[in-house]
C-alpha positions in Angstrom: 36.2 -27.9 26.5 33.5 -25.9 28.3 35.4 -22.7 27.9 35.7 -23.3 24.1 32.0 -23.8 23.8 31.2 -20.7 25.8 33.6 -18.6 23.8 32.1 -19.9 20.5 28.6 -19.1 21.7 29.7 -15.6 22.8 31.3 -15.0 19.4 28.2 -16.2 17.6 26.0 -14.0 19.8 28.1 -10.9 19.1 28.1 -11.6 15.4 24.3 -12.1 15.3 23.8 -8.9 17.3 26.0 -6.9 14.9 24.2 -8.4 11.9 20.8 -7.6 13.5 21.8 -4.0 14.1 23.1 -3.5 10.5 20.1 -5.2 8.9 17.5 -3.9 11.3 17.9 -0.2 10.7 15.4 1.6 8.6 15.7 4.9 6.6 13.2 6.5 9.0 15.6 5.9 11.9 17.7 8.7 10.5 14.9 11.2 10.4 14.3 13.7 13.2 11.3 13.0 15.5 8.1 14.5 14.2 9.2 14.6 10.6 6.5 12.3 9.4 3.7 13.9 7.5 0.2 13.0 8.5 -1.9 11.8 5.6 -5.6 12.8 5.4 -8.0 10.3 4.1 -9.9 13.0 2.2 -8.0 15.6 0.3 -9.0 19.2 0.9 -10.3 21.1 -2.1 -10.5 24.9 -2.4 -14.0 26.3 -2.6 -13.4 27.9 -6.0 -11.9 25.8 -8.8 -8.3 26.8 -9.7 -5.1 25.5 -11.2 -4.0 24.5 -7.8 -7.0 22.3 -7.3 -5.9 20.1 -10.2 -2.3 19.8 -8.9 -1.4 16.4 -7.7 -0.3 16.5 -4.1 3.2 15.5 -3.1 3.0 12.0 -1.7 4.5 11.3 1.7 5.7 7.9 0.5 8.2 9.7 -1.8 10.5 11.5 0.5 12.6 14.4 -0.9 16.0 13.1 -1.8 19.0 14.5 0.0 22.4 14.7 -1.6 23.3 11.5 0.4 20.3 9.5 -0.9 21.4 6.3 -2.4 20.3 5.3 -5.9 19.2 1.9 -4.5 16.8 3.5 -2.1 15.3 5.7 -4.8 15.1 2.7 -7.1 13.2 0.7 -4.4 10.7 3.5 -4.2 10.3 3.5 -8.0 9.9 -0.3 -8.1 7.2 0.0 -5.4 4.9 1.7 -8.0 5.1 -1.3 -10.4 2.2 -3.1 -8.7 -0.1 -0.1 -8.8 -2.2 1.3 -11.6 -4.5 4.2 -12.3 -7.9 3.2 -10.9 -10.7 5.6 -10.5 -10.2 6.2 -6.8 -6.4 6.0 -6.9 -5.3 7.7 -10.2 -4.2 11.0 -8.8 -2.2 9.4 -6.0 -0.7 6.8 -8.4 0.4 9.2 -11.1 1.7 11.7 -8.6 3.7 9.0 -6.9 5.2 7.8 -10.1 6.2 11.4 -11.0 7.7 11.9 -7.5 9.6 8.6 -7.5 11.0 9.4 -11.0 12.3 12.7 -9.7 13.6 11.2 -6.5 15.5 8.7 -8.7 16.8 11.6 -10.9 18.1 13.5 -7.9 19.8 10.4 -6.4 21.5 9.5 -9.7 22.8 13.1 -10.1 24.1 13.1 -6.5 25.7 9.6 -6.8 29.5 9.5 -6.3 29.8 7.8 -9.7 28.4 11.0 -11.2 25.4 11.7 -13.5 27.4 10.4 -16.5 27.1 6.9 -15.0 23.3 7.1 -15.5 22.9 8.8 -19.0 19.8 6.9 -20.2 17.7 7.2 -17.1 18.5 10.9 -16.6 17.8 11.6 -20.3 14.5 9.8 -20.1 13.4 11.9 -17.2 14.6 15.1 -18.9 12.5 14.1 -22.0 9.5 13.4 -19.8 9.8 16.8 -18.1 10.0 18.5 -21.5 6.8 16.7 -22.5 5.0 17.7 -19.3 6.1 21.3 -19.6 6.3 21.8 -15.9 2.6 21.1 -15.4 2.1 18.3 -12.9 -1.7 18.8 -12.6 -3.7 15.6 -12.6 -5.2 16.5 -16.0 -1.7 16.8 -17.6 -0.4 13.7 -15.9 -3.4 11.7 -17.2 -2.8 13.2 -20.7 0.8 12.0 -20.6 0.2 8.8 -18.5 1.6 6.6 -21.2 4.9 8.6 -21.3 5.0 8.7 -17.5 4.6 5.0 -17.1 6.8 4.3 -20.1 9.6 6.3 -18.5 9.2 4.4 -15.3 9.4 1.1 -17.1 12.4 2.1 -19.2 14.3 3.1 -16.1 13.3 -0.1 -14.3 14.6 -2.1 -17.3 17.8 -0.1 -17.5 18.5 -0.5 -13.7 17.8 -4.3 -13.9 20.7 -4.4 -16.4 22.9 -2.6 -13.9 22.5 -4.5 -10.6 25.7 -3.1 -9.1 24.0 0.3 -8.9 21.2 -0.8 -6.6 22.5 -3.7 -4.6 
């Protein structure tokens, strides 16, 4: 009887350890040491005004998608923008992040093993947004097209909610 209980406890311990390892990993664990980008509290601005001064900086919270990036991870990043909004001190960051997360999602869907044809509506929505933005991701242009930017994010969120097998 004692051996049976000890074996059962050992099996449970091994199963819990395996589960803990599989659930406890984070995406950052796969990144090489020193790959994190420090974030400055105050953005640097060139002394003379230029087109670059209006450009929205790439946000460190929206990592560049690799060909192996999963749609579910990119979708989680896009969903993380749902609770934010364009407030006076946060607008450049927020709009830039939504832009970055949409394009991270686009890259992940195109690299997905199911193929880009599996995600026609989201990819088309991002293509239309890009045509509207005309390659200009300056804060002024993102603010001008804020409704389209947020609308594209919301459309993709709604589409993905109807396809749970693609992000679970």
